[in-house]
TORVOPA-819844 format. One line per field, with one value per residue (C-alpha): residue number from 1; x, y, z; residue in three letters; chain. Coordinates in Angstrom, 2 decimals. Each point is the difference from the previous one (the first is absolute). Layout:
! TORVOPA-819844
kero	(NUM / ...)
x	(X / ...)
y	(Y / ...)
z	(Z / ...)
bati	(ALA / ...)
zati	(A / ...)
***
This chain:
! TORVOPA-819844
kero	(1 / 2 / 3 / 4 / 5 / 6 / 7 / 8 / 9 / 10 / 11 / 12 / 13 / 14 / 15 / 16 / 17 / 18 / 19 / 20 / 21 / 22 / 23 / 24 / 25 / 26 / 27 / 28 / 29 / 30 / 31 / 32 / 33 / 34 / 35 / 36 / 37 / 38 / 39 / 40 / 41 / 42 / 43 / 44 / 45 / 46 / 47 / 48 / 49 / 50 / 51 / 52 / 53 / 54 / 55 / 56 / 57 / 58 / 59 / 60 / 61 / 62 / 63 / 64 / 65 / 66 / 67 / 68 / 69 / 70 / 71 / 72 / 73 / 74 / 75 / 76 / 77 / 78 / 79 / 80 / 81 / 82 / 83 / 84 / 85 / 86 / 87 / 88 / 89 / 90 / 91 / 92 / 93 / 94 / 95 / 96 / 97 / 98 / 99 / 100 / 101 / 102 / 103 / 104 / 105 / 106 / 107 / 108 / 109 / 110 / 111 / 112 / 113 / 114 / 115 / 116 / 117 / 118 / 119 / 120 / 121 / 122 / 123 / 124 / 125 / 126 / 127 / 128 / 129 / 130 / 131 / 132 / 133 / 134 / 135 / 136 / 137 / 138 / 139 / 140 / 141 / 142 / 143 / 144 / 145 / 146 / 147 / 148 / 149 / 150 / 151 / 152 / 153 / 154 / 155 / 156 / 157 / 158 / 159 / 160 / 161 / 162 / 163 / 164 / 165 / 166 / 167 / 168 / 169 / 170 / 171 / 172 / 173 / 174 / 175 / 176 / 177 / 178 / 179 / 180 / 181 / 182 / 183 / 184 / 185 / 186 / 187 / 188 / 189 / 190 / 191 / 192 / 193 / 194 / 195 / 196 / 197 / 198 / 199 / 200 / 201 / 202 / 203 / 204 / 205 / 206 / 207 / 208 / 209 / 210 / 211 / 212 / 213 / 214 / 215 / 216 / 217 / 218 / 219 / 220 / 221 / 222 / 223 / 224 / 225 / 226 / 227 / 228 / 229 / 230 / 231 / 232 / 233 / 234 / 235 / 236 / 237 / 238 / 239 / 240 / 241 / 242 / 243 / 244 / 245 / 246 / 247 / 248 / 249 / 250 / 251 / 252 / 253 / 254 / 255 / 256 / 257 / 258 / 259 / 260 / 261 / 262 / 263 / 264 / 265 / 266 / 267 / 268 / 269 / 270 / 271 / 272 / 273 / 274 / 275 / 276 / 277 / 278 / 279 / 280 / 281 / 282 / 283 / 284 / 285 / 286 / 287 / 288 / 289 / 290 / 291 / 292 / 293 / 294 / 295 / 296 / 297 / 298 / 299 / 300 / 301 / 302 / 303 / 304 / 305 / 306 / 307 / 308 / 309 / 310 / 311)
x	(6.49 / 0.37 / -1.61 / 3.03 / 0.37 / -3.47 / -0.08 / 0.06 / -2.74 / 2.01 / 3.65 / 1.99 / 3.64 / 0.20 / 3.70 / 2.96 / 3.33 / 2.37 / 2.89 / -1.93 / -2.23 / -3.13 / -3.30 / -2.95 / -3.28 / -3.60 / -2.06 / -3.53 / -0.88 / -2.85 / 0.44 / -2.80 / -2.61 / 1.18 / 1.78 / 3.11 / 2.24 / 3.69 / 3.12 / 2.59 / 3.71 / 1.10 / 3.28 / 1.56 / 0.40 / 2.68 / -2.17 / 0.03 / -3.72 / -1.42 / -1.66 / -2.02 / 1.35 / -1.98 / 1.31 / -2.71 / -3.50 / -3.37 / -3.56 / -3.39 / -0.65 / -3.29 / -1.38 / 0.97 / 3.65 / 0.38 / -1.45 / 2.30 / 3.03 / -0.85 / -0.44 / 3.32 / 1.89 / -1.59 / 1.08 / 3.55 / 0.21 / -1.31 / 2.56 / 2.82 / -0.96 / -0.25 / 3.35 / 1.75 / -1.56 / 0.89 / 3.61 / 0.24 / -1.23 / 2.48 / 2.80 / -0.85 / -0.04 / 3.26 / 1.94 / -3.01 / -2.84 / -2.71 / -3.62 / -3.59 / -3.36 / -2.32 / -3.59 / -3.14 / -2.04 / -3.18 / 1.41 / 3.35 / 3.39 / 1.96 / 3.51 / 0.47 / 3.60 / 0.59 / 2.85 / 2.07 / 0.28 / 2.13 / 3.34 / 1.47 / 1.18 / -0.81 / -3.70 / -2.99 / -2.83 / -2.66 / -0.86 / -3.28 / -1.60 / 0.70 / -1.31 / -3.25 / -0.31 / 0.48 / -2.62 / -2.49 / 0.58 / -0.58 / 0.36 / 3.63 / 0.63 / 3.80 / 3.01 / 2.97 / 3.65 / 3.50 / 3.02 / 2.91 / 2.94 / -1.63 / -2.40 / -3.77 / -0.05 / -2.30 / 1.54 / -1.54 / -1.33 / -1.59 / -1.83 / -1.00 / -1.45 / -1.66 / -1.88 / -0.77 / -1.51 / -1.63 / 1.16 / 2.31 / 3.59 / 1.61 / 3.78 / 2.35 / 3.73 / 1.67 / 1.29 / -0.82 / -3.73 / -0.61 / -3.25 / -1.25 / -3.60 / -0.63 / -3.57 / -1.27 / -0.28 / -2.65 / -3.32 / -2.07 / -0.18 / 1.19 / -3.14 / 1.23 / 2.00 / -0.77 / 0.29 / -3.28 / -0.50 / -3.52 / -1.03 / 3.12 / 0.38 / -3.22 / -2.82 / -1.63 / 3.23 / 0.91 / -3.39 / 0.46 / 3.51 / -0.95 / -3.03 / 2.14 / 2.28 / -3.14 / -0.85 / -2.77 / 0.43 / -1.49 / -0.04 / 2.04 / -1.90 / -0.37 / 2.00 / -1.59 / -0.15 / 2.18 / -2.01 / -3.08 / -1.92 / 0.11 / -1.70 / -2.75 / 1.30 / -0.62 / 2.28 / -1.14 / -3.71 / -1.62 / -0.36 / 3.67 / 1.21 / -2.38 / 1.89 / 3.09 / -1.81 / -0.96 / -3.43 / -0.92 / -0.31 / -2.85 / 0.49 / 2.24 / 3.69 / 2.66 / 2.00 / 3.54 / 0.38 / -3.17 / 0.46 / -0.69 / -1.04 / 0.54 / -1.29 / 2.48 / -0.93 / -2.06 / -3.52 / 1.06 / 2.32 / 3.62 / 2.10 / 0.09 / 1.73 / -0.12 / -1.04 / 2.62 / -1.74 / 0.18 / -0.96 / 3.06 / -0.16 / 2.49 / -0.06 / 2.05 / -0.95 / 1.22 / 3.41 / 0.63 / 1.51 / -2.22 / -0.51 / -2.24 / -1.93 / -2.70 / -3.42 / -0.86 / -0.23 / 0.85 / -0.77 / -3.15 / -1.99 / 0.39 / -1.22 / -2.92 / 0.01 / 1.28 / 0.15 / 0.63 / 1.42 / -2.53 / 1.16)
y	(-110.21 / 1.29 / 3.08 / 2.27 / -1.01 / 1.08 / 2.88 / 3.44 / 2.58 / 2.62 / 0.35 / 2.74 / -0.10 / 0.93 / -0.68 / -0.70 / -1.34 / 0.62 / -1.86 / -3.22 / 0.57 / -0.58 / 1.86 / 0.06 / 0.62 / 0.69 / -2.05 / -1.22 / -3.21 / -2.49 / -3.63 / -2.57 / 2.72 / 1.99 / 3.36 / 0.30 / 2.85 / -0.82 / 1.48 / -2.19 / -0.32 / -0.12 / -1.11 / 0.55 / -3.20 / -0.75 / 1.59 / 3.23 / -0.23 / 0.56 / -3.10 / -0.44 / -2.23 / -2.01 / 2.42 / 2.48 / 0.32 / -0.11 / 0.56 / 0.16 / 3.44 / 0.72 / 3.20 / -0.83 / -0.87 / 3.00 / 2.31 / -1.25 / 0.17 / 3.57 / 1.01 / -1.60 / 1.69 / 3.34 / -0.33 / -0.96 / 2.96 / 2.34 / -1.30 / 0.31 / 3.61 / 0.82 / -1.67 / 2.26 / 3.09 / -1.21 / -0.61 / 3.54 / 1.39 / -2.11 / 1.24 / 3.60 / -0.85 / -1.96 / -0.42 / 0.55 / -2.47 / 0.83 / -0.36 / 0.33 / -1.74 / -2.13 / 1.21 / -1.66 / 2.28 / -1.50 / -3.45 / 0.65 / 0.31 / 3.24 / 0.97 / 3.33 / 1.11 / 1.82 / 1.89 / -1.69 / 2.56 / -2.20 / 1.48 / -3.51 / -1.47 / -3.53 / 0.58 / 1.71 / 2.22 / 0.89 / 3.70 / 0.20 / 2.58 / -2.15 / -3.10 / 1.76 / 1.34 / -3.53 / -1.41 / 2.54 / -1.18 / -3.66 / -2.70 / -0.61 / -3.69 / -0.16 / 1.76 / 0.01 / 0.67 / -0.89 / -1.60 / 1.75 / -2.30 / -2.71 / -2.91 / 0.29 / -2.01 / 1.82 / 1.53 / -0.44 / 3.57 / -0.86 / -2.93 / 1.99 / 2.98 / -2.25 / -1.71 / 3.31 / 1.54 / -3.20 / 0.80 / -2.15 / 1.22 / -0.19 / 0.02 / 0.35 / -0.48 / 2.80 / 0.00 / -3.69 / 0.55 / -3.41 / 0.23 / -1.45 / 0.48 / -0.07 / -0.69 / 1.24 / -2.75 / 1.57 / -1.76 / 2.59 / -0.68 / 2.56 / 1.47 / 2.21 / -1.05 / -3.73 / -2.01 / -1.51 / -3.76 / -1.38 / -1.71 / 1.20 / 3.75 / 1.11 / 2.45 / -2.16 / -0.66 / 3.69 / 0.87 / -2.56 / 1.18 / 3.67 / -0.57 / -2.14 / 3.03 / 1.84 / -2.77 / -1.37 / -3.73 / -1.47 / -3.82 / -1.86 / -0.88 / -3.22 / 0.04 / 2.09 / -1.57 / 1.77 / 2.42 / -0.78 / 3.01 / -1.49 / -3.10 / 2.04 / -0.99 / 2.74 / 0.12 / 3.48 / -0.44 / 1.89 / -3.28 / -0.96 / 3.47 / -0.03 / -3.07 / 2.22 / 2.36 / 2.58 / 1.24 / 1.86 / 3.78 / 1.33 / 3.73 / 2.63 / 0.77 / -2.68 / -0.36 / -1.14 / -3.81 / -0.48 / -2.85 / 0.86 / -2.61 / 0.66 / -1.66 / 0.48 / -1.42 / -2.67 / -0.71 / -0.77 / 1.67 / -0.77 / 2.52 / 1.50 / 2.75 / 1.95 / 3.64 / 2.22 / 3.39 / 3.06 / -2.11 / -2.23 / -3.78 / -2.84 / -2.96 / -2.48 / -0.33 / -2.78 / 0.58 / 3.01 / 0.77 / 0.48 / 3.72 / 2.92 / 1.66 / 2.58 / -1.53 / 2.59 / 0.37 / -3.62 / -2.47 / 1.67 / -0.90 / -3.72 / 0.05 / -2.37 / -0.24 / 1.69 / -1.96 / 1.09 / -2.01 / -0.54 / -3.16)
z	(-76.06 / 3.54 / 1.55 / -0.44 / -3.67 / -1.12 / -2.54 / 1.59 / -0.45 / 1.90 / 1.00 / 1.74 / 1.11 / 3.69 / 0.58 / -2.30 / 1.21 / -2.92 / 1.63 / 0.58 / -3.05 / 2.05 / -0.12 / 2.37 / -1.81 / 0.91 / -2.44 / -0.70 / -1.79 / -0.32 / 0.99 / -0.27 / -0.27 / 3.04 / -0.18 / 2.19 / 1.08 / 0.51 / 1.50 / -1.70 / -0.74 / -3.67 / -1.57 / -3.44 / -1.99 / -2.61 / -2.74 / 2.06 / 0.77 / 3.48 / 1.42 / 3.24 / 2.75 / 2.58 / 2.64 / 0.97 / 1.38 / -1.72 / 1.13 / -1.73 / -1.46 / 1.77 / 1.48 / 3.59 / -0.77 / -2.32 / 2.63 / 2.78 / -2.30 / -0.94 / 3.65 / 0.95 / -2.84 / 0.85 / 3.63 / -1.03 / -2.37 / 2.70 / 2.50 / -2.55 / -0.76 / 3.71 / 0.66 / -2.50 / 1.55 / 3.49 / -1.04 / -1.44 / 3.32 / 1.98 / -2.23 / 0.86 / 3.72 / 0.07 / 2.29 / 2.30 / 0.01 / -2.52 / 1.01 / -1.14 / 0.12 / -2.10 / -0.04 / -1.35 / -2.25 / -1.44 / 0.65 / -1.75 / 1.69 / -0.51 / 1.12 / 1.80 / 0.71 / 3.29 / 1.65 / 2.67 / 2.81 / 2.26 / 1.00 / 0.14 / -3.32 / 1.24 / 0.61 / -1.55 / 1.20 / -2.57 / -0.09 / 1.96 / -2.29 / -3.06 / 1.79 / 0.85 / -3.56 / -1.37 / 2.40 / -1.33 / -3.55 / 0.86 / 2.63 / 0.99 / -0.68 / 0.16 / 1.54 / -2.38 / 0.79 / -1.15 / 1.62 / -1.77 / -0.73 / 2.09 / -0.33 / 0.16 / 3.23 / 2.46 / 3.11 / 3.43 / -0.27 / -3.37 / 1.58 / 3.08 / -1.88 / -2.58 / 2.83 / 1.70 / -3.14 / -1.20 / -3.56 / -2.18 / -0.40 / -3.47 / 0.46 / -2.98 / -0.09 / -1.93 / -2.70 / -0.70 / 0.76 / 1.56 / 1.93 / 3.28 / 1.13 / 3.75 / 1.08 / 3.38 / 2.59 / 2.19 / 0.39 / -1.86 / -3.71 / -2.52 / -1.56 / -2.80 / -3.05 / 0.14 / -3.21 / -1.19 / 0.28 / -0.18 / 3.23 / 1.83 / -0.56 / -1.66 / 0.70 / 2.68 / 1.90 / -0.23 / 1.50 / 2.80 / 0.85 / -0.01 / 2.22 / 2.31 / 0.43 / 1.13 / 2.51 / -2.17 / -0.59 / -3.16 / -0.06 / -2.59 / -3.15 / -1.89 / -3.22 / -2.75 / -3.44 / -2.52 / -2.20 / 2.06 / -1.32 / -3.51 / 1.42 / 1.73 / 3.44 / 2.58 / 3.04 / 1.03 / 0.71 / 2.89 / 1.91 / -0.37 / 0.99 / 2.99 / 1.26 / 0.14 / 2.38 / -2.63 / -1.06 / -3.18 / 0.24 / -2.13 / 0.53 / 1.56 / -0.53 / 0.20 / 3.20 / 0.67 / -0.19 / -2.05 / -2.46 / -3.65 / -2.57 / -3.71 / -3.15 / -2.85 / -3.40 / 1.74 / 1.25 / 3.59 / 2.48 / -0.90 / 1.92 / 3.48 / 1.93 / 3.26 / 0.29 / 1.67 / -0.06 / -2.26 / -3.04 / 0.42 / 0.23 / 0.45 / -2.38 / -2.02 / -3.67 / -2.27 / -1.60 / 2.23 / 3.39 / 3.04 / 0.56 / 0.92 / -2.81 / -0.53 / -0.57 / -2.60 / -2.92 / -0.93 / 2.79 / 1.30 / -3.10 / 0.78 / 3.64 / 0.58 / 3.79 / 3.15 / 3.26 / 3.61 / 2.89 / 2.81 / 1.81)
bati	(MET / GLU / LEU / HIS / GLN / ALA / PRO / GLU / ALA / TYR / SER / ARG / VAL / ILE / HIS / TYR / ASP / GLN / VAL / LYS / GLU / ILE / GLN / VAL / ARG / LEU / THR / ILE / ASN / THR / PHE / ARG / GLY / VAL / GLU / TYR / ILE / HIS / LEU / ARG / LYS / TYR / TYR / MET / ASP / PHE / THR / GLU / GLU / TRP / LYS / PRO / THR / PRO / GLU / GLY / VAL / ALA / MET / PRO / LEU / ASP / LEU / SER / ASN / SER / LYS / GLU / LEU / PHE / ILE / GLY / LEU / THR / GLU / ILE / LEU / SER / LEU / ALA / GLU / SER / LYS / GLU / LEU / ILE / LYS / GLU / HIS / PHE / GLU / LYS / CYS / TYR / PRO / LYS / GLU / GLY / CYS / GLY / VAL / PHE / ILE / ALA / VAL / GLN / GLY / LYS / LYS / GLU / TRP / ILE / PRO / CYS / ASP / ASN / VAL / SER / GLU / ASP / GLU / ASP / SER / PHE / VAL / ILE / ASP / SER / LYS / GLN / TYR / ILE / ALA / ALA / SER / ARG / ARG / GLY / ASP / ILE / VAL / GLY / ILE / VAL / HIS / SER / HIS / PRO / ASP / ALA / SER / SER / GLU / PRO / SER / GLU / ASN / ASP / LYS / LYS / TYR / CYS / ASN / THR / LEU / GLY / ILE / PRO / TYR / TYR / ILE / PHE / SER / TYR / PRO / THR / MET / ASP / MET / THR / VAL / VAL / GLN / PRO / GLU / ARG / ALA / ASN / LYS / VAL / LEU / TYR / GLY / ARG / GLU / TYR / GLU / PHE / GLY / VAL / ASN / ASP / CYS / PHE / GLU / ALA / MET / ARG / ASP / TYR / LEU / SER / SER / GLN / ASP / ILE / ASP / ILE / PRO / ALA / ARG / ALA / ALA / PHE / GLU / ASP / ASP / TRP / TRP / GLU / LYS / SER / LEU / ASP / TYR / PHE / THR / ASP / GLU / ILE / ILE / LYS / ASP / TYR / GLY / TYR / ILE / LYS / VAL / GLU / GLU / GLY / PRO / MET / ARG / LYS / ASN / ASP / VAL / ILE / ILE / PHE / THR / ILE / GLN / ALA / THR / VAL / GLY / ASN / HIS / CYS / GLY / VAL / TYR / LEU / GLY / GLU / ASP / LEU / PHE / PHE / HIS / HIS / ALA / GLU / ASN / ARG / LEU / SER / CYS / ARG / GLU / HIS / LEU / TYR / PRO / PHE / TRP / GLY / GLN / TYR / ILE / VAL / GLY / ILE / TYR / ARG / TYR / VAL / ALA)
zati	(A / A / A / A / A / A / A / A / A / A / A / A / A / A / A / A / A / A / A / A / A / A / A / A / A / A / A / A / A / A / A / A / A / A / A / A / A / A / A / A / A / A / A / A / A / A / A / A / A / A / A / A / A / A / A / A / A / A / A / A / A / A / A / A / A / A / A / A / A / A / A / A / A / A / A / A / A / A / A / A / A / A / A / A / A / A / A / A / A / A / A / A / A / A / A / A / A / A / A / A / A / A / A / A / A / A / A / A / A / A / A / A / A / A / A / A / A / A / A / A / A / A / A / A / A / A / A / A / A / A / A / A / A / A / A / A / A / A / A / A / A / A / A / A / A / A / A / A / A / A / A / A / A / A / A / A / A / A / A / A / A / A / A / A / A / A / A / A / A / A / A / A / A / A / A / A / A / A / A / A / A / A / A / A / A / A / A / A / A / A / A / A / A / A / A / A / A / A / A / A / A / A / A / A / A / A / A / A / A / A / A / A / A / A / A / A / A / A / A / A / A / A / A / A / A / A / A / A / A / A / A / A / A / A / A / A / A / A / A / A / A / A / A / A / A / A / A / A / A / A / A / A / A / A / A / A / A / A / A / A / A / A / A / A / A / A / A / A / A / A / A / A / A / A / A / A / A / A / A / A / A / A / A / A / A / A / A / A / A / A / A / A / A / A / A / A / A / A / A / A / A / A / A / A / A / A / A / A / A / A / A)
***
C-alpha cells in the first residue's frame, strides 16, 4: 500500500470537473503511524467509485503545517473577497480609472474605495479628503487603481509615483482583473504593511528598519532560534540591548523612538516595538502585517522593558 492509498479519516471535495470526471479532494489519512493531510486528484473507476491517484501533495498533519495552511487559506479568502469588492467599485467608475487604498488595521489588510477626481479618463487622482480619512483609520500600505480595457502593465507615471510615495501600487486590468504589484524602488524600505517572515520581516527587523528611518542604526543580529522563548533563550536582555546603544528606562514617560520589549505567553522577552508618541507604537507581530497600534488596552499589559537610545 502506498501513502495515497491509505484509508481516509477525512475527505472533502474541493473541485469537481464533471466533463473529465475528476475530483480534487482535501483528505486526511494515517500511513505507517503518521497522520498526513493531502490535496489529491481522484478518478472514477469502472465500478463508479472514486479512487485516489498518485497526483497530489501530502504533508504531515502537525500543528505547524496546519497553522501555515490555515493562514494561507485565510489570506487567499481575504484577497478573493477584496477582489470582488474592488471589481464592483471599478464597475461603478468605468470608463474612468477606479481607485482606492489598502490600509493595515491591527495587522490586517482592508480595502477602502476612493473617488477618482482626475478630469482625465486615462489617469487617477485619489480624493485628498478620502485619502486623509483612510490614513486616520490605518496605515496606507497600498495604492489601488484600474486600467480600463487595458492590461495591468504599469505606466511610467505608475512607477514614478510609486517610488515617490514609497508605497506599493496594485494595478488591475478591468474587467479581467489581472493584477500587477509594483514595489517602490527607492532605497528606504517600506515600513507598513509588510508580510511576516521570521528572520526576514519580523519584529526585530521592523524595529531596525524603523529606527534606521530615524537615523538610528541598530547592528544586524545573529540568527534567532525559532520559538526561542519556549527554550528559555533570551535575546532581549539589558546587556544585549545595551550593545545596540540603548539603556533601560526605569521611570518617567516614554519618548519617541524608545524601544519596547514585551513578554507574551512566555517567561522571556519575545516581541519588540518602537514608541511613536500618544500611546502609539510601531511593530510587526507574527501572522500579521507591520503596523501602528495603540499600546492600550491590549499590548501595554505585556510590557517588561522600555529602552532609550543614548549612543
